[in-house]
MIFI-416135 format. One line per field, with one value per residue (C-alpha): z, x, y; residue in three letters. Coordinates in Angstrom, 3 decimals. Layout:
MIFI-416135
pz: Z|... .
px: X|... .
py: Y|... .
aa: Ala|... .
This chain:
MIFI-416135
pz: 95.249|97.918|99.153|99.042|102.635|102.331|100.499|98.878|99.959|96.838|97.982|101.230|100.232|97.957|100.642|103.510|101.047|101.955|100.333|99.982|101.859|104.679|104.366|104.476|107.538|109.417|108.323|109.792|112.961|113.440|113.033|110.828|113.473|111.161|107.904|106.606|104.017|101.105|99.438|98.304|94.803|96.080|98.853|101.702|102.612|104.828|106.373|105.789|109.503|110.103|107.707|109.120|112.575|111.694|110.027|113.135|114.702|114.540|111.381|112.649|111.426|108.968|111.485|114.118 .
px: -43.315|-43.466|-46.682|-46.778|-45.883|-42.914|-39.746|-36.534|-32.981|-32.827|-36.118|-34.744|-31.417|-33.202|-35.622|-32.963|-30.224|-27.581|-25.572|-27.284|-24.373|-25.268|-28.803|-27.410|-25.200|-28.451|-30.610|-27.803|-27.535|-31.205|-32.338|-35.130|-36.842|-39.544|-37.686|-37.665|-34.995|-37.077|-34.118|-30.829|-31.996|-35.088|-33.342|-35.125|-38.611|-38.566|-41.509|-42.145|-42.898|-39.386|-38.039|-40.119|-38.989|-35.456|-35.902|-37.386|-34.324|-30.770|-29.043|-26.830|-23.628|-23.080|-21.222|-23.974 .
py: 108.689|111.348|113.204|116.920|117.122|114.910|116.319|115.016|116.014|117.999|120.044|120.602|121.693|124.294|125.544|125.844|126.845|124.568|121.954|118.382|116.784|119.016|117.697|113.936|114.722|116.160|113.087|110.660|113.029|112.740|116.251|115.285|112.720|111.660|111.156|107.497|106.149|104.788|102.699|103.606|104.803|106.394|108.259|110.027|110.842|114.053|115.597|119.074|119.450|118.341|120.908|123.675|122.798|122.950|126.084|128.027|126.917|128.810|127.183|124.498|123.816|121.169|118.791|119.029 .
aa: Met|Thr|Ser|Glu|Arg|Glu|Leu|Thr|Val|Glu|Glu|Val|Glu|Thr|Leu|Leu|Arg|Val|His|Pro|Glu|Thr|Val|Arg|Ile|Trp|Leu|Arg|Ala|Gly|Arg|Phe|Pro|His|Ala|Arg|Arg|Leu|Ser|Arg|Arg|Ala|Gly|Trp|Ser|Ile|Pro|Arg|Glu|Asp|Val|Asp|Ala|Leu|Gly|Arg|Glu|Asp|Pro|Pro|Glu|Ala|Gly|Gln .
């Protein structure tokens, strides 16, 4: 469903060592600007580049 350059919420959570709900909060807040919602069932497709860019920043708080 996603290419190797596209990640799921669970993959991002593992890479960044955060709770899955934190990733979802970041998605709703626009921290992954190129992410797209595939469907309610399929979830999100998050470009690896967006995750790498976030990983270079100071870790944000879950509410940001």
